[in-house]
ZAROZA-156577 format. One record per residue (C-alpha): x, y, z; residue in one letter; residue number from 1. Coordinates in Angstrom, 3 decimals, decimal comma, padded with zeros to 6 digits, always signed. Example, Ala and Ser with C-alpha at 12.3 -4.5 7.8 and 13.67 -1.06 7.14 Angstrom:
BEGIN
R         xx         yy         zz   residu   num
R   +012,300   -004,500   +007,800        A     1
R   +013,670   -001,060   +007,140        S     2
END
This chain:
BEGIN
R         xx         yy         zz   residu   num
R   +000,010   +000,044   +000,191        M     1
R   +001,168   +003,574   -001,046        K     2
R   +000,690   +006,403   +001,336        Y     3
R   +000,860   +010,158   +000,464        A     4
R   +000,708   +013,485   +002,611        A     5
R   -001,536   +016,410   +001,489        A     6
R   -001,419   +020,199   +002,897        V     7
R   -004,061   +022,698   +002,530        D     8
R   -002,864   +026,366   +003,528        I     9
R   -005,472   +028,379   +004,293        G    10
R   -005,397   +031,610   +006,085        R    11
R   -007,272   +030,643   +008,800        V    12
R   -005,979   +026,843   +009,323        K    13
R   -003,585   +024,630   +007,904        V    14
R   -004,681   +020,906   +007,643        Q    15
R   -002,412   +018,020   +007,186        V    16
R   -003,497   +014,659   +006,081        A    17
R   -002,286   +011,099   +005,555        L    18
R   -003,753   +009,331   +002,524        F    19
R   -003,541   +005,447   +001,226        D    20
R   -003,760   +005,056   -002,632        E    21
R   -007,562   +004,371   -002,081        S    22
R   -007,960   +007,819   -001,016        Y    23
R   -008,868   +006,989   +002,694        N    24
R   -007,846   +009,505   +005,437        I    25
R   -005,432   +007,464   +007,843        V    26
R   -004,412   +010,648   +009,490        D    27
R   -005,823   +013,950   +010,045        H    28
R   -004,681   +016,828   +011,873        Q    29
R   -004,909   +020,790   +011,794        S    30
R   -003,386   +023,864   +013,321        F    31
R   -003,853   +027,764   +013,101        D    32
R   -002,011   +029,329   +010,227        S    33
R   +000,522   +032,006   +011,105        C    34
R   +000,051   +034,159   +007,863        I    35
R   +002,512   +036,829   +009,283        D    36
R   +005,606   +034,149   +009,604        D    37
R   +005,702   +031,376   +006,372        P    38
R   +008,718   +029,562   +007,757        N    39
R   +006,957   +028,964   +011,396        K    40
R   +003,862   +027,645   +009,139        T    41
R   +006,440   +025,289   +007,362        L    42
R   +008,274   +024,260   +010,036        D    43
R   +005,115   +023,080   +011,640        E    44
R   +003,812   +021,251   +008,518        I    45
R   +007,248   +019,375   +008,280        A    46
R   +006,495   +018,503   +012,058        S    47
R   +003,373   +017,073   +011,362        R    48
R   +004,429   +015,038   +008,110        V    49
R   +007,674   +013,549   +009,677        L    50
R   +005,450   +012,136   +012,512        K    51
R   +003,237   +010,299   +010,380        F    52
R   +003,967   +006,277   +011,289        T    53
R   +003,678   +005,261   +007,370        K    54
R   +006,505   +005,640   +004,557        T    55
R   +005,302   +008,364   +002,126        I    56
R   +005,902   +008,494   -001,414        C    57
R   +005,432   +012,463   -001,795        G    58
R   +003,699   +015,720   -000,397        V    59
R   +001,285   +017,421   -002,386        G    60
R   +000,166   +020,936   -001,250        I    61
R   -003,148   +023,085   -001,543        S    62
R   -002,751   +026,819   -001,639        C    63
R   -004,630   +029,777   -002,649        P    64
R   -003,532   +032,250   -005,244        G    65
R   -001,271   +032,236   -008,449        I    66
R   +001,486   +030,148   -008,526        L    67
R   +004,298   +028,593   -010,787        D    68
R   +003,477   +024,796   -010,197        A    69
R   +006,461   +023,741   -012,339        M    70
R   +008,807   +025,737   -010,052        K    71
R   +006,885   +025,342   -006,728        G    72
R   +006,557   +029,015   -006,368        T    73
R   +003,634   +030,896   -004,874        L    74
R   +003,688   +033,966   -006,634        L    75
R   +000,539   +035,933   -005,406        Y    76
R   -001,747   +035,363   -002,733        T    77
R   -004,067   +037,900   -001,272        P    78
R   -005,438   +035,355   +001,101        N    79
R   -002,416   +034,530   +002,929        L    80
R   -000,576   +037,975   +002,333        G    81
R   +002,553   +039,837   +000,986        D    82
R   +005,282   +037,709   +003,183        K    83
R   +003,858   +034,210   +001,023        W    84
R   +004,586   +036,086   -002,342        C    85
R   +007,325   +034,971   -004,384        N    86
R   +008,110   +032,079   -001,823        L    87
R   +009,463   +028,622   -003,023        H    88
R   +007,280   +026,519   -000,901        V    89
R   +008,173   +023,034   -002,711        T    90
R   +011,753   +023,731   -002,330        E    91
R   +011,595   +024,824   +001,575        A    92
R   +009,407   +022,070   +002,448        L    93
R   +011,170   +019,213   +000,565        S    94
R   +014,562   +020,588   +002,463        K    95
R   +012,568   +020,430   +005,701        R    96
R   +011,356   +016,819   +004,949        T    97
R   +013,772   +014,798   +002,621        G    98
R   +010,211   +014,137   +000,364        L    99
R   +009,327   +015,222   -003,088        P   100
R   +006,730   +018,185   -002,828        V   101
R   +004,440   +019,601   -005,343        Y   102
R   +002,574   +022,806   -005,293        L   103
R   -000,904   +023,669   -006,936        E   104
R   -003,831   +026,143   -006,558        N   105
R   -006,398   +024,828   -004,366        N   106
R   -009,299   +025,240   -006,813        A   107
R   -007,602   +023,264   -009,791        N   108
R   -006,855   +020,677   -006,851        L   109
R   -010,373   +020,778   -005,758        A   110
R   -011,407   +020,118   -009,366        G   111
R   -008,904   +017,310   -009,469        L   112
R   -010,520   +015,719   -006,528        A   113
R   -014,247   +015,802   -008,221        E   114
R   -012,825   +014,286   -011,468        A   115
R   -010,742   +011,535   -009,211        V   116
R   -013,401   +010,004   -007,239        I   117
R   -016,414   +012,803   -006,883        G   118
R   -019,392   +013,487   -008,928        K   119
R   -017,152   +013,847   -012,064        G   120
R   -015,305   +010,637   -011,702        K   121
R   -016,993   +009,186   -014,930        D   122
R   -016,560   +012,343   -017,041        C   123
R   -014,081   +013,289   -019,532        K   124
R   -014,084   +017,301   -018,718        V   125
R   -015,115   +018,565   -015,602        I   126
R   -015,431   +022,541   -014,682        Q   127
R   -015,142   +023,135   -011,147        F   128
R   -016,178   +026,495   -009,721        L   129
R   -015,783   +027,500   -005,885        R   130
R   -017,651   +030,309   -004,704        L   131
R   -016,434   +031,501   -001,397        S   132
R   -013,938   +034,160   -000,258        T   133
R   -013,428   +034,763   -004,136        N   134
R   -013,897   +032,526   -007,238        V   135
R   -011,720   +029,914   -007,568        G   136
R   -011,712   +027,535   -010,487        A   137
R   -010,243   +024,412   -012,082        G   138
R   -010,669   +022,677   -015,413        L   139
R   -010,047   +019,026   -015,658        I   140
R   -009,505   +017,175   -018,913        I   141
R   -008,816   +013,456   -018,533        D   142
R   -008,116   +013,601   -014,878        K   143
R   -005,577   +016,059   -015,521        K   144
R   -005,318   +019,591   -014,695        I   145
R   -005,575   +021,833   -017,495        F   146
R   -002,985   +024,723   -016,954        K   147
R   -002,779   +026,864   -020,193        G   148
R   +000,293   +027,972   -021,784        A   149
R   +001,717   +029,500   -018,742        H   150
R   -000,207   +028,120   -015,939        G   151
R   -002,507   +030,736   -015,406        F   152
R   -005,485   +028,769   -016,616        A   153
R   -008,996   +029,069   -015,321        N   154
R   -008,426   +032,035   -013,236        E   155
R   -011,555   +033,956   -013,349        F   156
R   -011,493   +036,367   -010,615        S   157
R   -009,856   +039,292   -012,636        P   158
R   -012,582   +039,119   -015,183        I   159
R   -014,626   +042,424   -015,225        R   160
R   -018,515   +042,351   -016,138        I   161
R   -018,185   +045,599   -017,552        T   162
R   -015,511   +046,942   -019,824        S   163
R   -015,326   +050,768   -019,312        S   164
R   -014,878   +051,722   -015,616        S   165
R   -011,879   +049,809   -014,451        G   166
R   -013,478   +049,677   -011,022        K   167
R   -012,350   +047,001   -008,581        E   168
R   -015,906   +046,355   -007,712        S   169
R   -016,357   +045,505   -011,460        D   170
R   -014,773   +042,304   -010,981        K   171
R   -016,576   +039,071   -011,361        I   172
R   -015,658   +037,806   -007,618        G   173
R   -017,291   +041,010   -006,287        N   174
R   -020,651   +039,838   -007,502        H   175
R   -020,711   +036,181   -007,169        I   176
R   -018,573   +035,168   -004,250        S   177
R   -019,457   +034,927   -000,702        E   178
R   -017,469   +038,033   +000,211        T   179
R   -018,824   +039,942   -002,988        G   180
R   -022,224   +039,214   -001,799        I   181
R   -021,721   +040,191   +001,783        L   182
R   -019,871   +043,276   +001,058        D   183
R   -022,603   +044,567   -001,339        K   184
R   -025,238   +043,789   +001,165        A   185
R   -023,342   +045,803   +003,788        K   186
R   -023,115   +048,752   +001,329        K   187
R   -026,750   +048,434   +000,874        A   188
R   -027,284   +048,789   +004,581        G   189
R   -028,669   +045,209   +005,277        L   190
R   -027,453   +043,375   +008,438        T   191
R   -026,481   +039,741   +007,391        A   192
R   -023,454   +037,652   +008,452        E   193
R   -023,495   +034,883   +005,902        T   194
R   -024,712   +034,438   +002,168        V   195
R   -027,993   +032,609   +003,346        K   196
R   -029,204   +035,536   +005,613        E   197
R   -028,883   +037,894   +002,480        V   198
R   -030,812   +035,208   +000,316        D   199
R   -033,411   +034,814   +003,283        D   200
R   -033,826   +038,433   +003,031        L   201
R   -034,201   +038,284   -000,516        A   202
R   -037,086   +035,465   -000,113        K   203
R   -038,712   +037,728   +002,437        A   204
R   -038,913   +040,236   -000,336        G   205
R   -036,148   +042,868   +000,897        N   206
R   -035,776   +044,796   -002,651        E   207
R   -032,026   +045,353   -001,725        K   208
R   -031,568   +041,553   -001,171        A   209
R   -033,349   +040,534   -004,324        V   210
R   -031,198   +042,902   -006,420        L   211
R   -028,149   +041,453   -005,027        I   212
R   -028,772   +037,874   -005,457        M   213
R   -030,307   +038,299   -008,786        K   214
R   -027,130   +039,871   -009,885        E   215
R   -024,915   +037,353   -008,291        A   216
R   -027,257   +034,565   -009,893        K   217
R   -026,989   +036,527   -013,380        E   218
R   -023,313   +036,827   -013,538        H   219
R   -022,512   +033,220   -012,755        L   220
R   -025,121   +032,002   -014,951        A   221
R   -023,533   +034,162   -017,807        N   222
R   -019,828   +033,053   -016,701        L   223
R   -021,194   +029,423   -017,109        I   224
R   -022,479   +029,893   -020,302        N   225
R   -019,029   +031,257   -021,704        A   226
R   -017,259   +028,361   -019,890        I   227
R   -019,910   +025,814   -021,840        I   228
R   -019,445   +027,609   -025,089        A   229
R   -015,907   +027,359   -024,546        F   230
R   -014,820   +024,261   -023,082        A   231
R   -018,261   +022,018   -023,541        D   232
R   -017,730   +020,167   -020,172        P   233
R   -019,415   +017,203   -019,195        D   234
R   -020,348   +018,626   -016,070        M   235
R   -019,890   +021,824   -014,175        V   236
R   -019,546   +021,411   -010,338        V   237
R   -019,893   +024,096   -007,881        L   238
R   -018,385   +024,326   -004,117        G   239
R   -017,980   +026,603   -001,930        G   240
R   -019,919   +028,167   +000,704        S   241
R   -022,581   +029,819   -001,851        V   242
R   -024,394   +026,692   -003,259        P   243
R   -024,144   +024,942   +000,240        F   244
R   -025,915   +027,558   +002,058        E   245
R   -028,686   +028,559   -000,134        I   246
R   -031,017   +025,540   -000,782        E   247
R   -031,772   +025,248   -004,547        G   248
R   -029,159   +027,458   -005,522        F   249
R   -027,345   +025,015   -008,080        T   250
R   -030,600   +023,907   -009,566        E   251
R   -031,821   +027,332   -010,150        E   252
R   -028,478   +028,107   -011,745        I   253
R   -028,515   +025,190   -013,901        E   254
R   -032,041   +026,317   -015,317        E   255
R   -030,861   +030,004   -015,792        M   256
R   -028,163   +028,354   -018,029        V   257
R   -030,236   +026,219   -019,906        K   258
R   -032,497   +029,087   -020,710        S   259
R   -029,579   +030,971   -022,520        Q   260
R   -028,757   +027,620   -024,667        M   261
R   -030,094   +026,390   -027,923        P   262
R   -032,756   +023,932   -026,819        E   263
R   -030,578   +020,906   -028,720        V   264
R   -027,855   +021,480   -026,223        V   265
R   -029,977   +021,819   -023,017        C   266
R   -029,980   +017,934   -022,194        P   267
R   -026,252   +018,158   -022,192        M   268
R   -025,902   +020,940   -019,637        V   269
R   -025,272   +019,415   -016,247        R   270
R   -024,729   +021,734   -012,960        I   271
R   -024,247   +019,990   -009,447        C   272
R   -022,892   +020,819   -006,138        R   273
R   -019,858   +019,351   -004,672        S   274
R   -020,098   +016,340   -002,870        G   275
R   -016,465   +016,929   -001,382        L   276
R   -016,405   +020,117   -000,203        N   277
R   -014,703   +019,969   +002,879        E   278
R   -012,008   +017,630   +001,960        N   279
R   -011,649   +018,313   -002,076        S   280
R   -008,443   +020,205   -001,683        N   281
R   -006,654   +017,678   +000,271        L   282
R   -007,697   +014,795   -001,832        I   283
R   -006,629   +016,739   -005,132        G   284
R   -003,326   +017,415   -003,142        A   285
R   -003,142   +013,689   -002,325        C   286
R   -003,730   +012,779   -006,184        N   287
R   -000,827   +015,206   -007,149        L   288
R   +001,453   +013,597   -004,597        A   289
R   +000,765   +010,023   -006,368        F   290
R   +000,495   +011,122   -009,644        S   291
R   +002,060   +014,670   -010,176        K   292
R   -000,185   +015,027   -013,584        E   293
R   -000,844   +018,358   -015,275        V   294
R   -002,121   +018,804   -018,822        Y   295
R   -001,298   +021,784   -021,009        G   296
R   +001,561   +023,038   -018,641        S   297
R   +004,929   +024,717   -019,513        R   298
END
């Protein structure tokens, strides 16, 4: 039996898990992130990995932001802060553990998990979208991450919904992510701590909440429509807090997308909610350590 370690570095906590080759979690630990001191965080990760009682073939790391996976470098990550930028994560952790270490964007790995053992395991092309702190995405083809020519494929957050103003608020993530929806609610004077509360206000007839949720759903449906036109995925999988907190959200988005499609295409449009939401980053990181496969990368 082969074993691999998987690490998910987040702003609030770091998860470290030991998996067997059947993707069973043998051991799982977590600790608070120290975003102000990357070396302290890496020291703690290494300590946890080295304490596993099984022989490990490698370590897969899931991390938010834009990165150079081939070099193992985290280029830009607003979630973790400036001290993590241009950090050679794989080199640093490999020196600490003596193991091969691989780095990949967390949304790419969540999509990979869906393609390997999740709802897309019988599909050829999977588009994953995570609607949480921001918009994360991963396109998986034949169970390999599609990276594009420079490793930045599927970075949707910078996309603007209008072309002229240049305002930060025009970025799509500020309309369809949890953070974006809550920021708009706050600016509208609404009292809401979660996306569900904003949606509940909308269902109760609050006009400001109705507009916020209507715009979020329309922008997401338009984005998925464009993805389907470009990539023709077998399935679009939605993860993150937005589809999980709002009852019927995924089904409504699917109907909205179908309403924009030619009738002949509608039976092939499949949008579903992730079944691996909490563990998807770790499962993808585990697969990365086992296979180290990407598609279309440099």
